[in-house]
C-alpha positions as CSV (number, residue, x, y, z in Angstrom):
1,M,-9.4,-35.4,-13.9
2,K,-5.7,-35.1,-15.4
3,K,-4.7,-31.2,-15.6
4,E,-1.3,-29.8,-16.6
5,I,0.1,-26.3,-15.7
6,V,3.3,-25.0,-16.9
7,I,4.9,-22.6,-14.6
8,G,5.4,-19.4,-15.5
9,E,7.5,-16.3,-14.7
10,N,4.9,-15.2,-12.0
11,D,4.2,-18.6,-10.3
12,C,7.7,-19.7,-9.7
13,G,9.5,-19.6,-6.0
14,Q,6.2,-20.3,-5.0
15,R,5.4,-23.3,-2.3
16,L,3.6,-25.9,-4.3
17,D,1.0,-26.3,-1.5
18,R,0.6,-22.8,-1.7
19,F,0.0,-22.4,-5.6
20,L,-1.6,-24.9,-5.7
21,A,-4.2,-23.8,-3.2
22,K,-4.5,-20.4,-4.7
23,V,-5.2,-21.6,-8.4
24,F,-7.7,-24.0,-7.1
25,P,-9.7,-22.4,-4.3
26,A,-11.6,-26.2,-4.0
27,L,-8.6,-27.8,-2.6
28,K,-8.0,-27.4,1.3
29,S,-4.5,-28.1,2.8
30,G,-5.4,-31.6,4.0
31,I,-6.2,-32.5,0.1
32,I,-3.0,-31.2,-1.3
33,N,-1.1,-33.0,1.4
34,K,-2.9,-36.3,0.7
35,A,-2.7,-36.1,-3.2
36,V,1.1,-35.1,-2.9
37,R,1.8,-38.3,-0.9
38,N,-0.2,-40.6,-3.2
39,K,1.8,-39.3,-6.3
40,D,-1.4,-37.4,-7.3
41,V,0.8,-34.1,-7.9
42,K,4.3,-34.7,-10.1
43,I,6.5,-31.9,-11.3
44,N,8.4,-32.8,-14.3
45,K,6.5,-36.1,-14.5
46,K,8.4,-37.2,-11.0
47,R,7.3,-37.4,-7.2
48,T,7.7,-34.4,-5.3
49,E,7.2,-32.6,-1.8
50,A,4.7,-29.6,-0.9
51,A,6.8,-27.9,0.2
52,Y,8.9,-27.6,-3.3
53,R,9.5,-24.3,-4.4
54,L,8.5,-24.1,-8.2
55,K,11.2,-23.1,-10.9
56,K,9.9,-21.5,-14.2
57,G,9.1,-23.7,-16.9
58,D,8.6,-26.9,-14.5
59,L,5.8,-29.1,-15.7
60,L,2.9,-29.8,-12.7
61,C,0.5,-32.4,-13.4
62,I,-2.1,-32.8,-10.9
63,Y,-5.1,-35.5,-10.8
64,F,-8.2,-34.8,-8.9
65,P,-11.9,-35.0,-9.2
66,D,-13.5,-32.5,-11.9
67,S,-15.3,-30.2,-9.1
68,L,-12.6,-29.9,-7.3
69,I,-10.4,-28.2,-10.3
70,E,-13.0,-26.5,-13.0
71,P,-11.1,-24.6,-15.3
72,K,-11.7,-21.0,-14.7
73,T,-15.2,-19.5,-16.1
74,D,-15.8,-16.4,-18.4
75,F,-13.8,-13.6,-17.6
76,K,-15.8,-11.1,-14.8
77,E,-13.9,-9.7,-12.8
78,D,-14.7,-6.8,-10.6
79,F,-12.1,-4.5,-11.7
80,T,-13.2,-3.4,-15.0
81,K,-15.7,-1.7,-12.9
82,A,-13.8,0.4,-11.5
83,G,-13.1,4.3,-12.3
84,G,-11.3,5.0,-15.0
85,R,-9.1,8.1,-13.9
86,L,-6.0,7.1,-12.8
87,K,-2.9,9.7,-11.6
88,I,0.6,7.9,-12.4
89,V,3.8,9.4,-10.7
90,Y,6.2,6.8,-12.2
91,E,5.6,3.7,-14.4
92,D,7.5,1.2,-16.2
93,G,7.6,-2.3,-16.9
94,N,7.8,-3.7,-13.0
95,I,5.9,-1.0,-11.3
96,I,3.9,1.8,-10.9
97,L,3.8,4.6,-8.6
98,A,0.0,5.9,-8.6
99,D,-1.1,9.2,-6.7
100,K,-4.2,8.2,-5.1
101,E,-6.6,10.6,-4.3
102,Q,-8.2,11.7,-1.0
103,G,-11.0,9.7,-0.4
104,L,-9.9,6.5,-2.1
105,V,-9.3,3.1,-0.8
106,V,-6.6,1.0,-1.5
107,H,-8.9,-2.2,-1.3
108,S,-12.1,-3.2,-1.1
109,D,-14.3,-2.5,2.1
110,N,-17.9,-2.9,3.0
111,E,-18.3,0.4,1.4
112,A,-16.7,0.6,-1.9
113,A,-16.0,-3.1,-3.0
114,D,-15.3,-2.2,-6.7
115,D,-13.9,1.2,-6.9
116,T,-10.8,1.0,-5.6
117,L,-7.0,1.9,-6.3
118,I,-5.7,-1.7,-7.2
119,N,-8.8,-1.8,-9.0
120,R,-8.3,1.0,-11.1
121,I,-4.4,-0.2,-11.5
122,K,-5.8,-3.5,-13.1
123,K,-8.2,-2.0,-15.2
124,Y,-5.9,0.4,-16.4
125,L,-2.9,-2.4,-17.2
126,Y,-6.0,-5.1,-18.6
127,L,-7.2,-2.6,-21.2
128,K,-3.4,-1.4,-21.9
129,G,-2.6,-5.6,-22.9
130,E,-0.1,-5.6,-19.6
131,Y,-2.4,-8.1,-17.5
132,D,-5.3,-10.6,-18.0
133,P,-6.3,-12.7,-15.4
134,Q,-7.3,-15.6,-17.9
135,R,-3.3,-15.8,-18.8
136,E,-2.3,-16.3,-15.2
137,N,-2.3,-19.1,-12.9
138,S,-2.2,-17.4,-9.2
139,F,-0.5,-13.7,-9.9
140,A,-2.4,-10.1,-10.1
141,P,-1.0,-6.9,-9.6
142,A,-0.8,-6.1,-6.3
143,L,-0.2,-2.9,-4.1
144,C,3.3,-3.1,-1.7
145,N,2.0,-0.2,0.9
146,R,-1.2,1.1,2.1
147,I,-2.5,4.9,3.1
148,D,-5.7,5.8,4.6
149,R,-8.6,6.7,2.4
150,N,-8.6,10.3,3.3
151,T,-4.7,10.3,2.9
152,C,-3.5,11.3,-0.8
153,G,0.0,10.2,-2.0
154,I,2.3,7.7,-3.5
155,V,1.3,4.1,-3.2
156,I,3.4,1.3,-4.8
157,A,2.1,-1.4,-7.0
158,A,3.9,-4.3,-9.0
159,K,3.3,-5.4,-11.7
160,N,4.8,-8.9,-11.7
161,A,5.5,-11.6,-8.9
162,E,9.3,-10.8,-8.9
163,A,8.7,-7.0,-8.4
164,L,6.5,-7.7,-5.3
165,R,8.8,-9.8,-3.4
166,I,11.8,-7.4,-4.3
167,L,9.5,-4.4,-3.0
168,N,7.6,-6.3,0.1
169,D,11.1,-7.2,1.1
170,K,12.5,-3.8,0.8
171,I,9.6,-1.8,2.4
172,K,10.4,-4.7,5.4
173,N,13.8,-4.0,5.7
174,R,13.2,0.2,5.7
175,E,15.3,0.6,2.1
176,L,12.7,3.0,1.2
177,S,12.5,6.6,2.5
178,K,8.8,7.6,2.0
179,K,7.9,11.5,3.1
180,Y,4.6,13.3,4.0
181,I,3.7,16.8,3.9
182,C,1.1,18.0,6.1
183,I,-0.8,21.2,7.4
184,A,-1.0,20.9,11.4
185,A,-2.5,23.7,13.5
186,G,-0.5,26.0,15.3
187,E,3.0,26.9,15.2
188,M,5.3,24.0,16.3
189,P,7.6,24.3,19.7
190,K,10.6,23.7,17.3
191,R,11.9,23.6,13.7
192,G,12.8,20.3,13.8
193,D,12.2,17.4,16.0
194,T,11.8,13.6,16.6
195,L,8.7,12.9,18.6
196,T,8.3,10.0,20.5
197,A,5.3,8.2,22.1
198,Y,3.3,5.1,22.7
199,L,0.5,4.1,20.4
200,Q,-2.4,1.3,21.3
201,K,-5.2,0.5,18.8
202,D,-9.1,0.4,19.1
203,S,-10.0,-1.6,16.0
204,E,-13.7,-1.7,17.4
205,A,-13.2,2.2,17.2
206,N,-11.1,2.1,14.4
207,R,-8.8,4.6,16.2
208,V,-5.7,4.7,18.1
209,R,-4.7,6.2,21.7
210,I,-1.1,8.0,22.0
211,T,0.5,8.1,25.1
212,N,3.6,8.5,27.1
213,V,3.5,5.8,28.9
214,K,4.6,2.3,28.0
215,N,2.7,-0.9,28.7
216,A,2.5,-4.2,27.2
217,Q,-0.3,-3.4,25.1
218,N,1.1,-0.6,23.2
219,L,3.9,-0.2,20.6
220,T,6.5,2.6,20.5
221,V,6.0,5.4,17.6
222,K,8.7,7.9,16.6
223,T,7.7,10.6,14.4
224,K,10.0,13.1,12.6
225,Y,8.9,16.5,11.8
226,K,10.6,19.7,9.3
227,V,8.7,23.0,9.7
228,L,8.8,23.5,6.2
229,D,6.4,26.9,6.6
230,S,4.7,28.5,9.4
231,F,2.5,31.9,9.9
232,G,1.4,31.0,13.9
233,E,-1.9,29.5,13.5
234,L,-0.7,26.8,10.5
235,S,2.3,25.3,9.9
236,L,3.8,23.5,6.7
237,L,5.0,20.6,8.2
238,E,7.4,17.2,6.6
239,I,7.0,14.4,8.6
240,E,9.1,10.7,8.2
241,L,8.0,8.1,10.1
242,L,10.3,6.5,11.5
243,T,7.9,3.5,12.7
244,G,4.7,3.1,10.6
245,R,1.7,2.4,12.3
246,T,-1.7,2.8,11.9
247,H,-2.9,6.5,12.3
248,Q,0.4,7.7,13.4
249,I,0.9,11.0,11.9
250,R,-2.7,12.2,12.7
251,A,-2.8,10.9,16.1
252,H,0.9,11.9,17.3
253,L,0.3,15.4,16.1
254,A,-2.8,15.5,17.9
255,Y,-1.5,14.2,20.8
256,I,1.1,17.2,21.1
257,G,-1.4,19.8,20.5
258,H,-1.1,20.2,16.6
259,P,-3.4,18.1,14.9
260,L,-3.6,18.1,11.2
261,L,-6.1,20.5,9.4
262,G,-9.2,18.5,8.3
263,D,-8.7,15.9,9.9
264,G,-12.0,14.9,11.5
265,K,-11.0,11.8,13.6
266,Y,-8.2,12.8,15.7
267,G,-8.9,17.1,14.8
268,A,-9.8,20.0,16.6
269,N,-13.5,20.9,14.2
270,K,-13.5,24.3,15.4
271,V,-10.2,25.1,13.5
272,N,-11.1,22.9,10.5
273,V,-14.8,25.1,10.4
274,K,-12.4,28.4,11.0
275,Y,-10.1,27.5,7.8
276,G,-13.0,25.8,5.6
277,F,-11.1,22.0,5.0
278,K,-12.8,19.4,5.1
279,G,-10.4,16.5,4.1
280,Q,-7.3,16.1,6.2
281,A,-4.3,18.2,4.7
282,L,-1.7,14.8,4.6
283,C,-0.3,13.8,1.3
284,S,2.2,10.8,0.8
285,Y,4.3,13.3,-1.4
286,K,8.0,12.0,-1.2
287,L,9.5,8.1,-1.9
288,T,13.0,7.6,-2.6
289,F,15.0,3.6,-3.1
290,D,17.7,3.8,-1.4
291,F,18.8,-0.1,-1.2
292,K,21.2,-1.6,1.3
293,T,21.4,-4.9,-0.2
294,D,20.6,-6.3,-3.8
295,G,17.6,-5.0,-5.7
296,G,17.6,-7.8,-8.2
297,I,15.3,-6.4,-11.5
298,L,14.7,-3.4,-9.3
299,N,18.4,-2.3,-9.4
300,Y,17.7,0.3,-11.8
301,L,15.9,2.1,-9.1
302,D,18.4,2.6,-6.3
303,K,18.9,6.7,-5.2
304,K,16.1,7.5,-7.6
305,T,13.5,9.9,-5.8
306,F,10.0,11.0,-7.3
307,Q,7.6,13.1,-5.9
308,V,3.8,14.3,-6.7
309,E,3.2,17.6,-8.4
310,G,0.4,19.4,-7.7
311,I,-0.7,19.0,-3.9
312,P,-4.1,19.8,-3.9
313,F,-3.7,21.8,-0.2
314,L,-0.7,23.6,-0.6
315,D,-2.1,26.4,-2.6
316,K,-5.2,26.8,-0.1
317,Y,-2.7,27.1,2.6
318,Y,-0.9,29.6,0.9
319,S,-3.7,31.8,0.0
320,I,-4.8,31.6,4.2
321,K,-1.4,32.7,4.8
322,G,-1.4,35.6,2.4
323,Q,-4.3,36.9,3.7
324,K,-3.1,36.8,6.8
325,E,-0.2,38.6,6.0
326,R,-2.2,41.6,3.7
327,T,-4.2,41.8,7.0
328,K,-1.5,42.6,9.3
329,K,-0.1,45.2,6.9
């Protein structure tokens, strides 16, 4: 069977072999490489190489058995089953900054196969007419960062392949600044500090262990905090991660004796019960684009800051503080 594909905006820049593997899952790498050598894969009617980088407008011709390149079936995507609620902090033609609610997973897991943040975003864009999987060869809207199920706040999604490439590069090179706000138990030893320790993952238990001793298995963690408000029993903190490790904020604060309020894994159950917190008081609330290099189609975002409004646990914190202050009078 001969099939022709015109390479679009969201397909260009990819290696030919990787593109084919995405579009036709039945094509294994050995089959693709053999087909390229045998001239059964051509670009603009000429022989090519598996490592060729696709360009917009390229005409890709492939010759494979029908069973290996069956056309797409009727549209039956899981994202249509996702919940409808999506809180958006910012949106333009290239990106969405979504305010993920507490309890929602960002990607599918064993407990939540359909209702995930990325599926809500896909459904939202599909209903707006900005995303149709039937018209895309290899791209789907994708998340550029992730936060825990029980952490709320900003998650970045790319609407096109170029935005995804740029954002992944900027995140890797730490050209985006993310800050968290949280409630910690007790009064912090300083008004602000940078904490350094070492973290080791326990994948089976889905938790991490913090120590002050470096070894071959653990990783350095650096957590910067600033006290925004405190009344002795609880502290409201702004956190900046100088390293980004699994459960870093939760585990690091617990290690120094100031666990997050409401944290069921690393927290203090006695404190959680006392203040009636069942979900962890942690929000990824502020994002700043701080490009050190060219941002391409996203240059307009440079030096812009976006912030979540209506952080769910702030009212409760100030209510508790107010009650304590009135009791002292």
